[in-house]
C-alpha positions in Angstrom: -0.1 -0.3 -0.1 2.0 3.1 -1.4 1.6 6.1 1.2 1.0 9.6 -0.5 2.2 13.0 0.6 -0.3 15.0 2.8 -0.2 18.7 4.5 -2.1 19.7 7.3 -2.9 23.4 7.9 -4.8 23.4 11.1 -4.1 21.7 14.5 -8.0 20.4 14.6 -7.2 18.3 11.7 -5.0 14.9 12.3 -4.3 12.7 9.0 -3.6 9.3 10.1 -2.8 7.7 7.1 -2.8 8.7 3.4 -2.5 6.0 0.3 -3.7 6.0 -3.0 -6.6 3.9 -2.0 -8.0 6.0 1.1 -7.3 8.3 3.9 -7.6 8.1 7.3 -8.4 11.6 9.7 -9.2 12.5 12.8 -10.9 16.1 14.0 -10.1 16.9 17.4 -12.4 19.5 18.2 -15.5 17.0 17.5 -13.4 13.7 18.3 -14.2 12.2 15.2 -12.4 9.7 13.0 -13.0 9.7 9.1 -12.1 6.8 6.6 -12.8 7.8 2.8 -11.6 5.6 -0.1 -10.9 7.6 -3.0 -13.3 5.4 -4.6 -16.2 7.5 -2.4 -14.6 10.7 -3.2 -14.9 10.6 -6.7 -18.9 9.5 -6.7 -20.0 11.9 -4.3 -16.9 14.7 -5.0 -18.3 16.9 -1.7 -19.1 15.3 1.6 -20.1 17.1 4.3 -18.7 15.8 7.6 -20.2 18.3 10.7 -22.7 20.8 10.6 -22.1 24.0 13.0 -18.2 22.9 13.4 -17.2 26.8 13.9 -18.4 30.1 13.7 -16.6 31.7 10.8 -18.6 31.9 7.5 -15.6 32.1 5.1 -13.7 29.2 3.3 -10.9 28.0 5.1 -8.2 25.2 4.1 -7.6 22.9 6.6 -5.9 19.8 5.1 -4.6 18.4 1.6 -4.0 15.0 0.3 -2.0 14.5 -2.9 -3.5 11.7 -4.9 -1.3 10.9 -8.0 -3.9 12.3 -10.3 -6.0 14.8 -8.7 -5.8 16.1 -4.7 -8.6 15.8 -1.8 -9.1 19.0 0.0 -10.8 19.3 4.0 -12.4 22.6 4.3 -14.8 25.0 5.8 -17.1 26.2 4.4 -20.5 28.6 6.2 -19.3 27.1 9.0 -19.4 23.6 8.1 -16.6 21.1 7.4 -16.5 19.2 3.8 -13.8 17.3 2.1 -13.8 17.2 -1.9 -12.3 16.0 -4.4 -10.6 18.2 -6.9 -11.7 17.9 -10.7 -11.7 20.6 -13.2 -15.2 20.2 -13.5 -16.0 20.7 -10.2 -13.9 23.5 -9.0 -14.8 25.2 -12.1 -18.9 25.2 -11.3 -18.1 25.2 -7.9 -19.1 28.2 -6.0 -18.3 27.3 -2.5 -14.8 28.2 -2.4 -14.1 31.4 -3.5 -10.6 33.1 -3.9 -10.4 36.9 -4.1 -8.0 39.0 -5.7 -8.5 42.4 -4.7 -5.6 44.0 -6.7 -4.0 43.0 -10.1 -1.2 45.3 -12.3 -3.5 46.1 -15.8 -2.5 43.7 -18.3 -2.4 40.7 -16.0 -5.1 38.4 -15.5 -5.7 35.5 -13.1 -6.3 31.7 -13.7 -8.3 29.5 -11.6 -5.8 26.4 -11.0 -7.7 24.6 -8.9 -10.3 25.0 -5.7 -7.6 26.8 -3.9 -4.9 28.1 -6.5 -4.7 30.9 -8.9 -2.0 31.3 -11.6 -1.4 34.9 -12.4 -0.8 35.0 -16.5 1.1 37.8 -18.7 -0.3 39.3 -21.6 1.2 36.4 -23.9 -1.3 33.8 -22.0 1.8 32.5 -20.3 2.0 31.9 -16.5 4.6 33.8 -14.8 4.0 32.3 -11.1 1.4 30.6 -8.9 -0.1 31.2 -5.5 -1.2 28.1 -3.9 -3.5 27.1 -1.0 -0.5 27.5 1.7 -0.1 31.0 0.6 3.3 30.1 -0.9 4.7 31.7 -4.1 4.9 29.3 -6.6 7.2 31.2 -8.8 9.0 30.6 -12.0 11.5 33.4 -11.3 11.7 34.3 -14.8 12.7 37.9 -15.6 9.4 38.7 -16.0 8.1 37.5 -13.0 10.3 39.9 -11.1 9.4 43.1 -13.0 5.8 42.2 -12.6 6.2 43.3 -8.6 8.1 46.7 -8.9 8.7 48.0 -5.2 7.5 47.2 -1.3 5.5 50.1 -0.9 3.0 49.4 -3.5 0.8 46.1 -2.9 0.8 44.6 -6.4 -1.6 42.0 -5.3 -4.1 41.1 -2.4 -4.8 37.2 -2.4 -7.8 36.6 0.1 -8.5 33.3 0.8 -11.5 32.6 3.7 -9.4 34.4 7.0 -5.9 34.7 5.2 -4.7 37.1 3.2 -1.6 37.3 0.9 1.1 40.1 0.1 2.9 39.7 -3.2 5.5 42.6 -3.5 9.4 42.9 -4.3 11.8 43.2 -1.0 15.1 45.8 -1.7 17.2 43.2 -2.9 14.9 42.7 -5.9 13.5 39.2 -4.5 9.6 38.4 -4.8 8.2 37.9 -1.4 5.0 36.9 -0.3 3.5 37.7 3.4 0.6 36.0 4.5 -1.6 37.3 7.2 -4.8 36.1 9.3 -7.2 38.7 9.9 -10.9 38.0 11.3 -13.9 39.4 12.2 -14.5 37.9 15.3 -17.6 40.2 16.2 -19.4 43.1 14.5 -23.0 45.2 15.2 -25.2 45.9 12.4 -24.1 49.1 12.9 -20.9 48.2 11.3 -21.5 47.3 7.9 -18.5 45.4 6.9 -14.4 45.5 7.9 -12.3 44.8 5.1 -8.5 44.6 4.7 -7.0 46.8 2.2 -3.2 46.1 3.1 -0.6 44.4 5.4 -1.6 47.1 7.9 -4.3 49.0 7.3 -8.3 47.7 7.1 -11.6 49.8 6.3 -14.5 50.0 8.6 -18.0 50.9 6.7 -19.7 52.4 9.5 -23.6 52.5 9.8 -24.1 56.3 7.8 -22.0 54.6 4.9 -18.7 56.3 6.1 -15.3 55.0 5.7 -12.7 55.1 7.8 -9.7 53.7 7.1 -7.2 52.7 9.8 -3.5 52.4 10.1 -3.2 49.1 12.7 1.0 49.3 12.7 0.1 52.9 14.6 -2.3 52.2 17.5 -0.1 51.9 20.6 -1.6 49.4 23.6 -3.5 51.5 26.4 -4.1 54.7 23.7 -7.6 54.0 21.8 -7.9 56.5 18.6 -10.6 58.3 17.6 -12.9 57.2 15.1 -16.1 59.0 15.4 -17.2 62.1 16.9 -19.9 61.8 20.0 -22.3 63.2 18.1 -23.0 59.9 16.6 -23.0 58.0 19.4 -27.0 57.9 19.3 -26.7 55.7 16.5 -24.7 52.9 18.4 -27.0 52.9 21.6 -27.0 49.0 22.7 -23.5 47.7 22.5 -20.3 48.8 24.5 -18.6 47.1 21.8 -19.3 47.5 18.2 -16.5 45.3 16.8 -13.4 42.4 17.7 -10.8 42.2 15.1 -8.2 40.0 15.0 -5.2 40.0 12.8 -2.6 37.3 13.6 -2.6 37.2 17.3 -3.3 40.9 18.5 -6.8 41.7 18.6 -8.5 45.2 18.1 -11.5 46.6 19.9 -14.3 49.2 18.4 -15.9 50.4 21.1 -18.1 53.5 22.2 -17.1 56.3 24.8 -18.9 59.2 26.2 -16.8 61.0 23.9 -17.3 58.8 20.8 -16.1 55.8 18.7 -12.5 54.8 19.2 -10.5 51.5 18.7 -7.9 50.2 20.8 -5.1 47.5 20.5 -5.6 44.8 23.2 -6.1 45.3 26.5 -10.0 44.1 26.8 -10.2 44.8 30.5 -9.2 48.4 29.8 -11.9 48.7 27.0 -14.6 47.4 29.5 -13.5 49.2 32.7 -13.7 45.8 34.8 -14.1 45.8 38.2 -14.3 42.9 40.3 -13.4 41.5 43.9 -14.6 38.2 43.9 -14.4 35.3 45.9 -15.0 31.3 45.4 -16.4 28.5 47.4 -18.0 24.7 46.4 -21.3 23.7 48.2 -23.0 20.3 47.2 -21.9 19.8 43.6 -21.4 23.5 42.9 -18.4 25.7 42.7 -19.6 29.4 43.2 -17.5 32.7 42.2 -19.4 35.5 44.0 -19.0 39.0 44.8 -18.5 42.4 43.1 -18.2 42.7 39.2 -19.1 45.3 36.7 -17.8 47.3 34.0 -17.8 50.7 34.2 -17.5 51.4 30.3 -19.9 53.6 28.4 -23.7 52.2 29.2 -21.8 48.5 30.0 -23.7 47.8 33.0 -24.5 43.7 32.9 -23.9 43.5 29.3 -20.6 41.7 29.9 -22.4 38.9 32.7 -21.5 35.8 31.1 -19.0 33.1 31.8 -17.4 31.3 29.1 -14.4 28.5 28.3 -12.2 29.4 25.6 -13.4 26.4 23.5 -17.2 27.1 23.7 -19.3 29.6 22.3 -22.3 28.8 24.8 -21.7 30.7 28.1 -21.4 28.3 30.7 -22.9 30.5 33.5 -24.7 34.1 33.9 -23.7 36.3 36.8 -27.1 36.4 38.6 -27.7 39.7 40.6 -30.2 38.9 43.1 -30.1 42.4 44.3 -30.3 44.4 40.9 -32.9 46.7 41.8 -31.1 48.0 44.9 -28.9 50.9 43.3 -25.8 50.3 46.2 -26.2 46.6 45.9 -26.7 45.7 42.2 -22.9 45.2 41.4 -23.1 42.1 43.9 -23.9 38.8 42.8 -22.6 35.0 41.7 -21.9 32.4 39.1 -23.1 29.0 39.8 -21.0 26.1 38.1 -22.3 22.5 38.4 -20.0 19.8 38.2 -21.5 17.8 35.8 -21.7 20.4 32.7 -17.5 21.5 33.3 -16.8 18.2 31.7 -17.2 19.5 28.4 -14.0 18.8 26.4 -11.3 16.5 25.8 -8.7 18.9 28.2 -7.9 19.3 31.4 -7.5 22.7 32.2 -10.6 25.2 30.8 -9.8 29.5 31.1 -12.3 31.1 32.0 -14.0 34.1 30.0 -16.3 37.1 30.6 -18.4 38.3 27.7 -21.8 39.1 26.6 -24.4 36.3 25.9 -22.8 35.3 22.4 -18.9 36.5 22.6 -15.9 35.9 25.1 -14.2 39.2 25.7 -11.5 39.0 28.6 -10.0 36.8 30.7 -11.8 36.2 34.3 -9.6 37.5 37.3 -10.8 37.7 41.3 -9.6 40.6 41.8 -7.3 43.4 41.0 -4.1 41.9 42.6 -4.2 39.1 40.0 -2.6 36.9 42.8 -1.1 33.7 40.6 -1.2 30.1 41.0 -3.3 29.6 43.7 -6.2 27.2 44.3 -9.5 29.0 45.7 -11.7 26.1 46.0 -11.8 22.1 44.8 -14.6 19.1 44.5 -13.2 15.6 45.0 -15.2 13.2 43.5 -14.2 9.1 43.5 -12.5 9.6 40.2 -11.9 13.2 39.7 -10.8 16.1 41.1 -12.5 19.9 40.1 -10.3 22.6 40.9 -11.1 26.4 40.9 -7.9 28.3 40.8 -5.7 31.0 38.9 -2.7 30.5 36.6 0.6 31.9 36.4 -0.9 35.0 34.9 -3.5 35.4 37.5 -6.4 34.5 35.5 -9.2 31.9 36.7 -9.6 28.7 35.3 -11.1 25.3 36.4 -8.7 22.0 35.6 -10.2 18.4 36.1 -7.9 15.7 36.7 -7.7 12.0 38.2 -8.1 11.6 42.0 -4.8 11.1 44.0 -4.2 10.0 47.7 -2.8 13.2 48.3 -6.0 14.8 48.5 -8.0 12.1 50.9 -8.6 13.5 54.7 -5.9 11.1 55.9 -3.2 12.8 53.8 -4.5 16.0 54.5 -4.2 15.6 57.9 -0.4 14.3 57.4 0.4 17.5 55.8 -0.9 19.8 58.4 1.0 17.7 61.0 4.3 17.8 58.8 4.0 21.5 57.8 3.6 22.2 61.8 6.6 19.9 62.3 8.6 21.2 60.0 9.1 24.5 61.7 10.9 22.9 64.4 14.5 23.2 64.0 16.0 20.2 65.6 19.4 20.0 63.4 21.8 22.9 62.1 22.7 20.2 59.0 21.0 21.1 55.9 18.2 18.7 54.5 18.3 17.3 51.0 15.9 15.4 49.1 15.9 13.4 46.0 13.1 12.0 44.1 12.4 11.2 40.3 9.3 11.1 38.0 6.0 11.3 40.8 8.4 9.5 43.4 7.9 6.5 41.5 11.3 5.3 40.4 14.8 5.2 40.9 16.7 4.6 37.7 17.6 7.9 36.7 19.9 11.0 37.6 18.5 12.1 40.7 18.8 8.0 42.0 22.6 8.2 40.6 23.3 11.1 42.2 22.1 10.2 45.7 23.5 7.2 45.9 26.9 8.5 44.9 26.5 11.0 47.6 25.9 8.2 50.1 29.1 7.0 49.1 30.9 10.4 50.4 32.2 10.5 53.9 31.6 13.2 56.5 29.0 15.2 54.4 27.4 18.0 56.6 23.8 17.5 55.5 21.2 15.1 55.7 20.4 13.4 52.6 16.9 11.2 51.7 15.2 9.7 48.6 11.4 9.3 48.2 10.1 6.8 46.6 6.8 4.8 46.2 6.6 1.5 48.1 5.0 -0.3 45.1 8.4 0.7 43.0 10.5 -2.1 41.6 13.7 -0.5 43.8 12.3 0.2 46.9 12.6 -3.1 48.9 16.7 -3.4 47.8 16.7 0.4 48.4 14.9 0.2 51.8 17.3 -2.4 52.5 20.7 -0.6 51.7 19.6 2.9 52.7 17.3 2.1 55.7 15.8 5.6 57.3 17.6 7.3 54.5 14.6 5.8 51.9 11.2 7.3 52.4 7.9 6.0 51.4 5.7 8.3 49.3 2.7 9.8 51.4 4.1 8.8 54.7 4.4 11.5 57.3 7.9 11.6 56.9 7.4 12.0 53.1 5.4 15.4 53.8 7.6 16.5 56.3 10.6 16.1 54.3 8.6 18.0 51.5 8.2 21.2 54.0 11.7 20.6 55.5 14.1 20.5 52.3 16.3 23.2 52.1 17.0 21.5 48.3 15.0 19.9 46.2 17.7 17.3 43.6 15.4 15.8 41.2 15.5 14.8 37.5 12.2 16.3 37.7 10.5 19.6 38.3 9.5 20.3 42.0 5.9 18.9 41.7 7.4 15.6 40.8 8.0 15.2 45.0 4.4 14.0 44.8 2.4 14.0 41.5 2.5 16.1 38.3 -0.4 18.0 39.3 -0.3 19.6 42.6 -3.3 21.8 43.9 -3.2 21.9 47.8 -2.1 25.5 48.4 0.6 25.0 51.2 2.7 22.3 48.9 2.3 24.7 46.1 3.8 27.3 47.8 6.7 25.3 49.3 7.5 23.7 45.7 8.0 27.7 44.9 10.2 28.5 47.9 12.6 25.7 47.4 15.9 25.7 45.6 15.8 23.0 43.0 19.2 21.3 41.4 17.2 20.2 38.0 19.5 17.3 36.6 17.0 16.6 34.0 16.0 13.2 32.4 17.1 13.8 29.4 19.2 16.4 27.2 16.4 19.3 26.2 17.4 19.6 22.6 14.2 17.7 21.0 10.8 19.7 21.8 10.6 23.1 21.2 10.6 25.0 24.7 8.7 27.8 23.2 5.3 25.2 23.4 2.8 26.6 25.6 3.6 23.3 28.2 6.7 24.6 28.6 6.1 28.3 29.7 6.1 27.1 33.1 9.9 26.4 33.2 10.3 29.6 32.1 12.3 31.9 34.5 10.3 34.8 34.5 7.4 32.7 35.3 9.1 31.4 38.7 6.9 28.5 38.8 9.2 27.0 40.8 12.8 28.0 42.5 15.0 26.5 39.9 18.7 26.8 41.3 21.0 25.1 38.9 20.2 23.3 36.0 22.6 20.3 34.7 23.5 20.7 30.6 25.4 18.5 28.3 26.9 21.2 25.4 26.4 24.6 24.8 24.3 23.7 22.3 21.8 22.5 25.0 22.4 25.8 27.0 21.1 27.9 24.1 17.5 26.0 25.1 17.7 27.3 28.3 18.8 31.1 27.6 16.1 30.8 25.5 13.8 30.5 28.8 15.5 33.3 30.3 18.1 31.7 32.3 22.0 33.1 32.2 25.3 31.0 32.4 25.2 31.1 36.3 22.0 29.1 36.7 23.5 26.3 34.7 26.0 23.4 35.4 27.7 21.8 32.4 28.1 18.2 33.4 26.4 15.9 31.6 23.6 13.9 32.9 24.3 11.5 35.8 22.0 8.7 34.6 24.4 8.3 31.2 27.5 7.4 33.2 25.3 3.8 34.0 23.7 3.9 30.4 24.3 0.0 29.2 23.1 -1.8 26.0 22.7 -5.8 25.3 25.1 -6.0 22.4 23.0 -9.0 21.3 19.9 -7.7 21.1 17.7 -7.1 18.2 14.9 -5.3 19.8 13.7 -2.4 18.0 12.2 0.4 20.6 9.4 2.7 19.6 8.8 5.9 22.0 6.4 8.6 20.6 6.7 12.0 22.6 4.1 12.9 25.1 1.3 15.3 23.5 0.0 17.4 26.1 -3.1 18.3 24.3 -4.3 15.1 24.1 -4.3 14.2 27.4 -8.1 15.3 28.6 -9.1 12.7 25.7 -7.1 9.7 27.2 -8.4 10.7 30.5 -11.8 11.0 29.8 -11.6 7.3 27.8 -11.5 8.6 24.5 -7.8 7.3 24.0 -8.6 5.5 20.5 -9.2 9.0 19.2 -6.1 10.5 19.7 -3.3 10.7 17.7 -1.0 9.2 20.1 -2.4 5.8 20.0 -3.1 5.8 16.2 0.8 6.1 16.2 1.4 3.3 18.1 -1.1 1.3 16.2 0.1 2.4 13.2 3.7 1.0 13.9 2.3 -2.2 15.5 0.7 -2.8 11.7 3.8 -1.4 10.0 5.8 -3.8 11.4 3.6 -6.8 11.4 3.1 -6.2 7.8 7.2 -6.4 7.2 7.7 -9.3 9.7 9.6 -7.0 12.1 6.7 -7.6 15.0 8.4 -10.1 17.3 11.4 -7.3 17.4 8.9 -4.2 18.2 9.5 -2.8 21.9 7.0 0.2 22.5 7.3 2.6 25.2 4.4 4.7 26.2 4.5 8.2 28.0 4.2 7.1 32.1 1.0 9.5 31.8 -0.8 7.0 29.4 0.5 3.8 29.6 -2.1 2.5 31.6 -4.5 3.8 29.0 -2.6 2.5 26.3 -2.5 -0.8 27.3 -6.0 -1.4 28.5 -6.7 0.0 24.8 -4.5 -2.6 23.2 -4.9 -5.6 25.1 -4.1 -7.9 22.4 -0.5 -6.3 22.0 0.3 -6.0 26.1 3.4 -8.2 25.3 4.6 -5.5 23.1 4.8 -2.7 25.9 8.3 -2.0 27.9 6.9 -1.6 32.0 9.8 0.8 32.3 11.5 3.2 29.6 15.1 2.1 31.2 14.5 -1.6 30.6 13.8 -0.8 27.0 16.6 1.5 26.2 19.1 -1.5 27.6 17.8 -3.8 25.1 17.2 -1.6 22.1 19.5 -2.1 19.2 17.5 0.4 17.0 15.6 3.6 18.6 12.9 5.5 17.1 11.1 8.7 18.2 9.9 11.6 17.1 10.9 14.1 19.6 11.5 12.5 22.6 15.0 13.4 24.4 15.6 9.5 25.6 16.9 9.0 21.7 19.8 10.7 23.1 20.2 8.3 25.9 20.1 5.6 23.2 22.6 7.2 21.0 25.1 6.7 24.2 24.5 3.8 24.8 25.1 2.7 20.9 21.4 2.2 19.5 21.0 2.8 16.4 18.7 6.7 16.2 16.1 7.2 13.7 13.8 10.1 14.0 10.4 9.5 12.6 8.9 12.7 11.4 6.0 11.2 9.6 3.6 13.9 11.6 6.3 16.7 12.2 3.9 19.2 10.6 1.2 18.0 13.6 3.3 18.2 16.1 5.0 21.5 15.2 1.6 23.3 14.9 0.6 21.7 18.6 3.7 22.9 19.9 3.2 26.2 18.8 6.8 26.2 17.3 9.5 24.4 15.6 11.6 22.2 17.4 15.5 22.7 17.5 16.1 19.3 16.4 16.4 19.6 12.4 17.2 17.4 9.4 20.5 19.2 9.3 21.5 18.7 12.9 20.0 15.6 13.8 22.4 13.1 14.8 20.9 10.1 12.6 18.5 9.5 9.8 15.0 10.9 9.2 12.0 8.8 7.6 9.1 11.2 6.9 7.2 8.1 6.2 6.5 4.3 7.1 8.4 3.1 3.9 11.3 5.3 4.5 11.3 3.8 8.1 11.5 0.6 7.3 14.2 1.0 4.3 16.3 2.7 7.2 15.6 -0.2 9.5 17.1 -2.9 7.5 20.0 -1.0 6.3 20.8 -0.4 9.9 20.4 -3.9 10.4 22.0 -5.0 7.1 25.1 -2.7 8.6 25.2 -3.8 12.0 23.8 -1.2 13.2 26.7 1.1 12.3 26.4 5.1 12.5 28.6 7.0 10.4 30.6 10.0 12.0 28.9 12.6 10.7 26.2 11.6 12.8 28.3 10.9 15.7 29.6 14.1 14.8 26.4 15.8 15.5 25.7 14.1 18.0 28.7 15.3 20.2 27.7 18.9 19.5 24.6 18.1 21.5 26.0 15.8 24.4 29.6 16.9 24.9 30.5 14.3 27.8 31.6 10.9 26.8 33.7 9.6 29.9 31.2 8.6 32.2 32.3 10.7 34.8 29.2 13.0 34.7 28.1 12.4 38.5 31.4 12.8 39.7 31.2 16.4 38.2 27.6 16.8 39.9 28.4 15.7 43.1 31.7 17.9 43.0 29.7 20.8 42.3 27.3 20.0 45.6 29.8 20.0 47.9 31.7 23.4 46.4 28.4 24.9 46.6 28.0 23.6 50.1 25.1 21.9 49.4 26.2 18.8 50.9 
């Protein structure tokens, strides 16, 4: 079955597999999986996938599949989702997909080349360049093509496709350039008849009186509104304090009313509405309440923005009830009432809360003007789930739904209170260092290696303890060897050490002393205070640090008190510099766990370890794992190996957060899954991953690495950034299809897993240490810095 090329242009679309015979894809926002044969598409030509897919009416391309003799497009139109097979008779007669060019130089014309493609044709009828559905300039780069565009100041062509606009021009170096912007009118009243784009930086508003107002967006300054109309026109605009919300790329602009006229402002929606709030939270029964004083002082805004939304829902969760609305001095008081049975509305873990009108979210909800960050205000614990109402690292309100954990039960809460009080009593002058690994559930990475090395050092001036769950494989042998220095997870002493510690020394962030997510204020506060020696469990040169989940690790956010970070090279150090750290925050020693890296030389096992996909976590917890691309990637790998007679050699490693769910979903393949990533690394002669940092561990051991980037675009879109590892610097071959992957595997086996010097040199740029003395360097630093 021959695989074919495809592209996705929106993170909501995941194409699982595309062949000449059929395509399989998943639409995340509606949690739907689709399979179409090419014959079906030829027969139907256009298939409606989902009504009411989105509010926007404009056509927008979401995905393209390139068959050998035609193309299929996944797109939106009038708010619905479609798939269509492109044929000339279809796109010439279709009124669905509209491509508009607002300006074109005289003497040239356009020719429709496809549903989403246009060509620019010269006077002789020759195509000089083509604009396609990705807004790329497919230029033939002839002299005439260059001559077609005179200068940067004059926009020669505005190419419009749905909410996207492209601008063709020639830069100062006489090169054809093509800029794309995303533009959308999120909301407008009937008093603003039209909002249109006229250049990269300018828009035009057609007002109620047919007056045209041109606005140069590049000249708008945050917090400084620009007047569009005088106050005499306000009588014509009664009823809506905000007349329009316009988005250009990631910036929003608000057209709004003041007593003195009509204005437009860049960003700062709470300033536009003049939001005033003094709110609190509580729970009662199966309800969460947000209560207190809330109003907007903007012109005619009282009670206009009284609705609560999540960012993904067009329907309000609740309305701010004002029981004293007729009493002037009390009408600003009220409450939102949230039923927990109505909160689990999607596939996510975290749901940001927004305030808005009945139909449009306007700004994030904050409880008060101080914007207290990362604080839990109330939570409701059920048998399976915990519902948490909290502020995030920006001080805005979200609710989170996470699996229940022992730390929330009554006995553990009592232990925490006792431990917190006991930790205030000073019994010794010695420092207390606490070591742990991922969720205090294992002991096989850098924290364990540093701990066992420290325990061999004589006359240290500190107390050192390792936290580990009793269920862990290493608990009994470690208890026998280290006695009181090994402490059971969830014990009273565990909580006591959490509060007593002078330093945390861990392969993971501070929260992993208990769990990946913790919503107990006293513990959260302590985790922010205690300095962390971050040993890392992998080299940070795979996933982009710019991804939204990675923001919590940025120095400016201060989510944890990261005192020192262990790095393995100057190249990796640069990733930390991106996050606001300096050279003083880094220890360049190499990872301790690499000192003990081993591989079974006569093994023939091939390990596949896809990277963690945080955006699919909610779907997995809610029982929809089979609809995730994470599940699909594992299942696809099983099928590929089965087809090529390699299944007996395959070892699958799923992320620890997902492993329990994956195995339940694939019980017939339970034997293929490794119980522990470290054990899989020992027997994997070939190691395959997309962006897991474990691949650098595998290379150090002597495994043959393969970077499997079949879904590279999808992952980059969801990370919202490009990974630092590329085809140019990857220390191993790259496969972008299943056929390529199998060919590389067979070649690796045939050459006895030989990795050429070019790849090895690239690896040494990522990991500069090969002497197995990383742990020694780390311990020496701890001694020199008086931590031990």
